[in-house]
C-alpha positions in Angstrom: 18.4 41.5 -45.6 15.3 42.6 -43.6 11.8 42.2 -45.0 9.2 44.5 -43.6 5.6 43.2 -43.9 2.6 45.3 -43.3 -1.0 45.3 -44.3 -1.0 47.9 -47.0 2.2 49.8 -46.8 2.8 52.4 -49.5 5.9 50.6 -50.7 8.9 52.7 -51.3 7.1 55.9 -50.3 7.6 58.2 -47.4 5.0 57.8 -44.7 4.6 57.8 -41.0 5.5 54.1 -40.9 8.9 54.5 -42.6 9.7 57.6 -40.6 9.0 55.9 -37.3 10.8 52.7 -38.3 13.9 54.6 -39.5 14.0 56.5 -36.2 13.6 53.3 -34.2 16.4 51.6 -36.2 18.7 54.6 -35.8 19.1 55.3 -39.5 17.9 57.9 -42.0 14.6 57.3 -43.7 16.4 57.2 -47.1 18.7 54.4 -45.8 15.8 52.4 -44.5 13.8 52.8 -47.7 16.7 51.7 -49.8 17.8 48.9 -47.6 14.8 46.8 -46.7 12.3 44.9 -48.8 8.7 46.2 -48.2 5.9 43.6 -48.7 2.2 44.0 -48.2 -0.1 41.4 -46.8 -2.6 42.9 -49.3 -1.2 43.2 -52.8 -2.5 46.6 -53.6 -2.8 49.4 -51.0 -6.5 50.2 -50.4 -7.8 46.8 -51.5 -8.6 43.5 -49.8 -6.9 41.3 -52.5 -4.9 39.2 -50.1 -1.5 37.7 -50.7 -1.1 34.2 -49.3 1.3 33.7 -46.5 3.0 31.1 -48.8 3.7 33.8 -51.4 5.2 36.1 -48.7 7.2 33.2 -47.2 8.6 32.2 -50.6 9.5 35.9 -51.3 11.2 36.1 -47.9 13.2 32.9 -48.1 16.3 34.9 -48.9 15.8 37.2 -45.9 17.8 37.1 -42.6 15.0 38.8 -40.7 11.3 39.5 -41.1 9.6 42.4 -39.3 5.8 42.0 -39.0 3.9 45.2 -38.5 0.8 44.6 -36.4 -1.3 41.9 -34.9 -3.3 41.2 -38.1 -0.1 40.5 -40.0 1.1 38.2 -37.2 -2.2 36.4 -37.4 -1.7 35.8 -41.1 1.6 34.1 -40.2 -0.1 31.9 -37.6 1.8 33.8 -34.9 -1.3 34.9 -32.9 0.3 34.3 -29.6 3.5 36.3 -30.3 3.5 39.3 -27.9 4.5 42.8 -29.1 8.2 42.9 -29.6 8.3 39.1 -29.6 10.9 37.3 -31.7 10.9 33.8 -33.0 12.6 31.7 -35.6 11.2 28.9 -37.8 12.6 25.7 -39.0 14.4 24.8 -35.8 16.3 28.1 -35.8 17.4 27.7 -39.4 14.9 30.1 -40.9 14.8 33.8 -40.7 14.3 35.6 -37.4 10.8 36.9 -37.2 9.9 39.9 -35.0 6.6 41.5 -34.3 6.0 45.2 -33.4 2.6 46.9 -33.0 1.6 48.7 -36.2 3.7 51.9 -36.2 1.1 54.1 -38.0 0.4 56.1 -34.9 -3.2 54.8 -34.3 -2.0 52.1 -31.9 -2.1 53.3 -28.3 0.7 50.9 -27.4 3.1 53.6 -28.7 1.9 56.1 -26.1 4.0 54.5 -23.4 7.6 55.8 -23.6 9.0 52.6 -22.2 7.4 50.6 -25.1 9.0 52.9 -27.6 12.4 52.7 -25.9 12.3 48.9 -25.8 11.2 48.7 -29.5 14.1 51.1 -30.3 16.5 48.6 -28.7 15.0 45.7 -30.6 15.0 47.4 -34.0 18.4 48.9 -33.5 19.8 45.5 -32.7 17.9 44.0 -35.7 19.4 46.7 -38.0 23.0 46.2 -36.7 22.8 42.5 -37.3 20.7 42.3 -40.5 20.4 45.7 -42.1 22.4 47.1 -45.0 24.0 50.5 -44.6 
């Protein structure tokens, strides 16, 4: 099971983020939306009512992998130094795999480099093959 954690994702709805992630994972948008658990760092889109990392971590205990969308989400997880496309595990490798990608909304200039997108496609495709449900 993959948990996708963003700042204020429109959970379960179609948006640029889900379209881009589906393409990068190599699956349809419907498959992605039905197969991952979407969590927001903020509990309600458009507000600043913050979920605690403990709440998110407890919710994600059953996950195999966690995909963090953006630097601010990584910072909330105390992973400030994790580079884009960085991957770590917690609990001496016994916890879920945690991967960071730049926020895929289209505002981040990191996505303008075709090599970055290709590398991210490889990471997310591998993540999907290993942990995704089809």
